Z-matrix of the N, CA and C atoms (Angstrom, degrees):
N
C 1 1.448
C 2 1.591 1 111.63
N 3 1.324 2 112.94 1 -38.21
C 4 1.460 3 118.42 2 178.08
C 5 1.557 4 112.29 3 -67.64
N 6 1.300 5 114.75 4 -36.86
C 7 1.458 6 122.01 5 177.08
C 8 1.536 7 108.90 6 -62.30
N 9 1.355 8 118.51 7 -41.03
C 10 1.408 9 124.92 8 -179.56
C 11 1.573 10 112.39 9 -58.82
N 12 1.458 11 110.51 10 -44.83
C 13 1.415 12 117.98 11 -177.62
C 14 1.546 13 109.17 12 -68.44
N 15 1.321 14 118.85 13 -38.98
C 16 1.462 15 120.77 14 178.79
C 17 1.489 16 113.16 15 -62.27
N 18 1.445 17 114.07 16 -42.30
C 19 1.450 18 117.74 17 -179.92
C 20 1.492 19 110.27 18 -67.65
N 21 1.351 20 119.19 19 -40.79
C 22 1.402 21 126.20 20 179.04
C 23 1.531 22 111.78 21 -62.82
N 24 1.348 23 118.10 22 -41.40
C 25 1.410 24 125.69 23 177.53
C 26 1.582 25 109.77 24 -63.61
N 27 1.328 26 115.37 25 -43.89
C 28 1.495 27 120.08 26 179.25
C 29 1.547 28 109.91 27 -63.34
N 30 1.320 29 112.24 28 -43.23
C 31 1.482 30 117.17 29 -179.85
C 32 1.536 31 110.88 30 -61.51
N 33 1.388 32 116.23 31 -42.47
C 34 1.453 33 120.49 32 -178.18
C 35 1.583 34 109.49 33 -67.32
N 36 1.306 35 116.49 34 -36.80
C 37 1.473 36 120.81 35 178.58
C 38 1.537 37 108.36 36 -65.65
N 39 1.338 38 115.49 37 -42.45
C 40 1.471 39 117.11 38 -176.17
C 41 1.534 40 106.86 39 -68.90
N 42 1.337 41 120.72 40 -40.50
C 43 1.469 42 122.60 41 179.08
C 44 1.570 43 109.13 42 -61.53
N 45 1.331 44 117.55 43 -44.24
C 46 1.486 45 118.25 44 176.82
C 47 1.503 46 113.91 45 -61.37
N 48 1.368 47 115.89 46 -39.04
C 49 1.454 48 117.66 47 178.95
C 50 1.522 49 109.81 48 -65.77
N 51 1.348 50 117.77 49 -40.23
C 52 1.474 51 117.51 50 176.94
C 53 1.517 52 113.85 51 -65.54
N 54 1.296 53 114.05 52 -35.00
C 55 1.445 54 117.17 53 -179.81
C 56 1.567 55 108.88 54 -73.13
N 57 1.293 56 119.19 55 -41.79
C 58 1.452 57 121.18 56 176.99
C 59 1.465 58 115.21 57 -61.66
N 60 1.329 59 117.23 58 -33.99
C 61 1.461 60 121.73 59 -178.70
C 62 1.526 61 114.75 60 -83.16
N 63 1.311 62 116.76 61 -8.40
C 64 1.435 63 124.87 62 179.70
C 65 1.513 64 114.19 63 88.47
N 66 1.234 65 120.30 64 3.95
C 67 1.525 66 125.48 65 179.21
C 68 1.488 67 110.14 66 -59.94
N 69 1.296 68 119.01 67 -48.67
C 70 1.493 69 122.04 68 -174.33
C 71 1.532 70 108.30 69 -66.48
N 72 1.326 71 119.35 70 -38.96
C 73 1.485 72 124.15 71 177.87
C 74 1.520 73 109.13 72 -61.33
N 75 1.323 74 115.42 73 -49.52
C 76 1.441 75 121.45 74 -178.77
C 77 1.567 76 113.30 75 -61.21
N 78 1.334 77 112.31 76 -45.38
C 79 1.507 78 117.05 77 175.63
C 80 1.492 79 111.12 78 -59.00
N 81 1.353 80 118.66 79 -45.55
C 82 1.448 81 124.32 80 -175.92
C 83 1.561 82 106.04 81 -61.60
N 84 1.263 83 117.30 82 -46.62
C 85 1.502 84 119.35 83 -177.84
C 86 1.547 85 111.34 84 -62.02
N 87 1.325 86 116.28 85 -38.17
C 88 1.527 87 118.58 86 -178.22
C 89 1.528 88 106.93 87 -72.93
N 90 1.301 89 118.74 88 -39.44
C 91 1.460 90 121.45 89 178.28
C 92 1.509 91 112.99 90 -63.86
N 93 1.350 92 114.35 91 -38.30
C 94 1.453 93 119.10 92 178.73
C 95 1.536 94 107.99 93 -67.47
N 96 1.300 95 117.38 94 -43.18
C 97 1.465 96 120.06 95 178.05
C 98 1.515 97 111.52 96 -60.29
N 99 1.285 98 120.23 97 -39.79
C 100 1.409 99 123.20 98 176.86
C 101 1.501 100 111.48 99 -65.57
N 102 1.366 101 117.94 100 -41.09
C 103 1.492 102 122.08 101 179.16
C 104 1.574 103 108.53 102 -66.82
N 105 1.310 104 118.95 103 -36.20
C 106 1.475 105 120.48 104 -176.90
C 107 1.540 106 112.68 105 -89.26
N 108 1.357 107 117.11 106 1.14
C 109 1.510 108 119.89 107 178.06
C 110 1.512 109 108.27 108 -69.36
N 111 1.415 110 114.47 109 120.44
C 112 1.471 111 116.47 110 -177.90
C 113 1.531 112 114.89 111 -62.87
N 114 1.310 113 114.17 112 -39.00
C 115 1.477 114 119.43 113 173.87
C 116 1.452 115 109.13 114 -107.36
N 117 1.354 116 114.88 115 107.57
C 118 1.422 117 121.29 116 -174.34
C 119 1.593 118 108.21 117 -66.39
N 120 1.376 119 114.37 118 136.23
C 121 1.495 120 116.97 119 179.83
C 122 1.498 121 112.36 120 -69.75
N 123 1.279 122 115.53 121 161.33
C 124 1.467 123 116.67 122 179.26
C 125 1.537 124 112.89 123 -75.82
N 126 1.252 125 114.26 124 -25.24
C 127 1.472 126 123.30 125 177.72
C 128 1.584 127 113.90 126 -127.84
N 129 1.306 128 113.16 127 100.34
C 130 1.425 129 117.02 128 -178.73
C 131 1.557 130 111.42 129 -61.32
N 132 1.282 131 116.62 130 -32.27
C 133 1.522 132 119.17 131 178.30
C 134 1.515 133 107.95 132 -66.90
N 135 1.299 134 119.54 133 -41.31
C 136 1.565 135 118.30 134 178.03
C 137 1.483 136 110.43 135 -62.14
N 138 1.429 137 116.37 136 -38.67
C 139 1.440 138 119.95 137 -179.01
C 140 1.499 139 110.70 138 -62.30
N 141 1.357 140 116.68 139 -43.57
C 142 1.471 141 124.88 140 178.45
C 143 1.514 142 109.97 141 -60.03
N 144 1.354 143 115.69 142 -47.75
C 145 1.424 144 120.88 143 -178.14
C 146 1.584 145 112.24 144 -60.86
N 147 1.300 146 113.00 145 -44.34
C 148 1.424 147 121.01 146 -177.80
C 149 1.543 148 109.86 147 -63.44
N 150 1.262 149 115.58 148 -46.04
C 151 1.465 150 119.59 149 -174.74
C 152 1.501 151 112.86 150 -78.41
N 153 1.331 152 118.27 151 -30.47
C 154 1.427 153 121.20 152 175.70
C 155 1.534 154 109.67 153 -72.09
N 156 1.321 155 115.40 154 -37.32
C 157 1.467 156 118.93 155 176.46
C 158 1.487 157 112.42 156 -65.03
N 159 1.282 158 116.44 157 -37.24
C 160 1.476 159 121.32 158 -178.57
C 161 1.546 160 110.98 159 -77.25
N 162 1.335 161 117.97 160 -22.17
C 163 1.373 162 122.65 161 -175.19
C 164 1.604 163 110.93 162 -76.20
N 165 1.324 164 112.99 163 -25.37
C 166 1.458 165 115.43 164 -178.12
C 167 1.457 166 112.16 165 -83.98
N 168 1.343 167 121.27 166 140.93
C 169 1.473 168 122.10 167 178.64
C 170 1.492 169 113.61 168 -66.66
N 171 1.256 170 118.07 169 144.63
C 172 1.455 171 120.60 170 179.47
C 173 1.496 172 110.31 171 -72.13
N 174 1.293 173 116.84 172 132.59
C 175 1.415 174 123.31 173 174.34
C 176 1.531 175 111.44 174 -68.58
N 177 1.316 176 119.57 175 124.10
C 178 1.483 177 119.57 176 -179.67
C 179 1.489 178 114.63 177 -57.61
N 180 1.340 179 115.78 178 -32.21
C 181 1.485 180 119.80 179 176.33
C 182 1.458 181 112.34 180 -61.04
N 183 1.353 182 115.08 181 -44.80
C 184 1.469 183 117.18 182 178.98
C 185 1.511 184 112.58 183 -59.29
N 186 1.342 185 117.69 184 -41.29
C 187 1.447 186 121.02 185 179.21
C 188 1.570 187 108.52 186 -62.90
N 189 1.288 188 117.97 187 -42.43
C 190 1.488 189 118.69 188 177.06
C 191 1.497 190 112.54 189 -59.74
N 192 1.337 191 115.63 190 -43.72
C 193 1.488 192 119.36 191 177.85
C 194 1.478 193 114.28 192 -63.43
N 195 1.369 194 117.62 193 -35.08
C 196 1.431 195 121.77 194 176.94
C 197 1.592 196 109.61 195 -65.99
N 198 1.382 197 112.31 196 -40.14
C 199 1.522 198 111.60 197 -179.73
C 200 1.524 199 109.04 198 -70.62
N 201 1.308 200 118.38 199 -34.70
C 202 1.477 201 121.10 200 -177.70
C 203 1.537 202 106.25 201 -67.31
N 204 1.300 203 119.29 202 -40.55
C 205 1.492 204 123.67 203 -179.77
C 206 1.535 205 105.52 204 -61.14
N 207 1.284 206 120.78 205 -50.22
C 208 1.453 207 122.61 206 -176.23
C 209 1.563 208 108.88 207 -59.08
N 210 1.324 209 114.14 208 -42.10
C 211 1.525 210 115.99 209 -176.40
C 212 1.554 211 106.05 210 -69.53
N 213 1.259 212 122.57 211 -38.90
C 214 1.457 213 125.08 212 -179.16
C 215 1.523 214 110.03 213 -63.48
N 216 1.324 215 115.34 214 -39.52
C 217 1.493 216 119.42 215 178.43
C 218 1.476 217 109.64 216 -62.28
N 219 1.385 218 114.76 217 -45.56
C 220 1.479 219 116.36 218 -179.42
C 221 1.565 220 112.67 219 -61.50
N 222 1.322 221 113.33 220 -40.15
C 223 1.556 222 117.39 221 178.38
C 224 1.515 223 108.83 222 -64.57
N 225 1.386 224 117.45 223 -38.75
C 226 1.409 225 118.05 224 -178.90
C 227 1.556 226 111.90 225 -65.65
N 228 1.342 227 114.71 226 -43.38
C 229 1.439 228 116.76 227 179.00
C 230 1.527 229 112.58 228 -63.48
N 231 1.296 230 117.33 229 -36.45
C 232 1.406 231 122.18 230 175.44
C 233 1.552 232 113.68 231 -62.64
N 234 1.349 233 109.26 232 -43.46
C 235 1.526 234 115.13 233 -180.00
C 236 1.550 235 110.38 234 -66.87
N 237 1.310 236 117.86 235 -37.47
C 238 1.504 237 120.45 236 177.58
C 239 1.542 238 108.34 237 -66.68
N 240 1.309 239 117.64 238 -41.98
C 241 1.453 240 118.49 239 178.24
C 242 1.528 241 112.55 240 -60.37
N 243 1.322 242 115.38 241 -47.10
C 244 1.457 243 122.66 242 179.11
C 245 1.506 244 111.74 243 -59.67
N 246 1.331 245 114.47 244 -43.74
C 247 1.449 246 120.77 245 179.22
C 248 1.548 247 112.43 246 -58.30
N 249 1.332 248 115.47 247 -45.53
C 250 1.457 249 119.43 248 179.14
C 251 1.521 250 110.93 249 -62.66
N 252 1.383 251 114.31 250 -40.63
C 253 1.464 252 118.78 251 -178.90
C 254 1.585 253 110.12 252 -65.65
N 255 1.317 254 116.06 253 -40.12
C 256 1.477 255 118.12 254 179.92
C 257 1.520 256 112.07 255 -71.95
N 258 1.303 257 117.13 256 -33.57
C 259 1.523 258 119.90 257 173.61
C 260 1.433 259 111.00 258 -62.20
N 261 1.304 260 117.10 259 -43.90
C 262 1.511 261 118.62 260 -179.96
C 263 1.525 262 111.18 261 -64.02
N 264 1.363 263 116.99 262 -38.31
C 265 1.503 264 120.58 263 179.53
C 266 1.562 265 107.55 264 -65.54
N 267 1.317 266 112.56 265 -44.67
C 268 1.472 267 116.41 266 -175.87
C 269 1.547 268 109.49 267 -66.39
N 270 1.299 269 118.30 268 -34.99
C 271 1.469 270 120.26 269 178.46
C 272 1.517 271 112.75 270 -63.48
N 273 1.342 272 117.72 271 -24.16
C 274 1.468 273 121.36 272 -178.38
C 275 1.555 274 110.62 273 -76.51
N 276 1.364 275 115.19 274 -27.14
C 277 1.475 276 119.52 275 -174.76
C 278 1.469 277 110.14 276 -99.81
N 279 1.253 278 123.25 277 -16.21
C 280 1.473 279 123.12 278 -178.14
C 281 1.562 280 111.32 279 -104.51
N 282 1.301 281 116.07 280 137.72
C 283 1.444 282 117.17 281 -179.54
C 284 1.582 283 107.90 282 -69.67
N 285 1.249 284 119.77 283 155.84
C 286 1.437 285 124.48 284 -178.34
C 287 1.531 286 107.83 285 -61.56
N 288 1.296 287 117.54 286 137.18
C 289 1.475 288 122.31 287 178.98
C 290 1.522 289 108.31 288 -85.75
N 291 1.346 290 115.08 289 130.68
C 292 1.448 291 123.49 290 174.39
C 293 1.487 292 112.92 291 -90.78
N 294 1.261 293 116.44 292 138.24
C 295 1.424 294 118.14 293 -174.58
C 296 1.586 295 105.12 294 -86.98
N 297 1.277 296 113.56 295 137.91
C 298 1.525 297 119.80 296 -179.12
C 299 1.454 298 106.70 297 -93.46
N 300 1.404 299 113.92 298 145.11
C 301 1.432 300 118.68 299 172.98
C 302 1.513 301 106.50 300 -85.62
N 303 1.312 302 117.37 301 133.73
C 304 1.452 303 121.06 302 -179.24
C 305 1.446 304 113.57 303 -103.07
């Protein structure tokens, strides 16, 4: 009997924590949206994942990292392009290299 009360008390504490942090409210809103969806999705799990992911605010640090990544990709592409151009210029001034037999 004491074990049952401890488990029930832990369960109640967990439920209160979920309610306090807004998890229950968010889950309820997403489930209601799924219920009210006129065209039911083929995968309810994907629907939940999509709506839960969209419900969370975007971390500003993530956005900064995305911008930095895009900038680095541009710089990389420019460096690759410049490298090709310099290699072709160098090839015009250097005699062709012959491979030696070892």
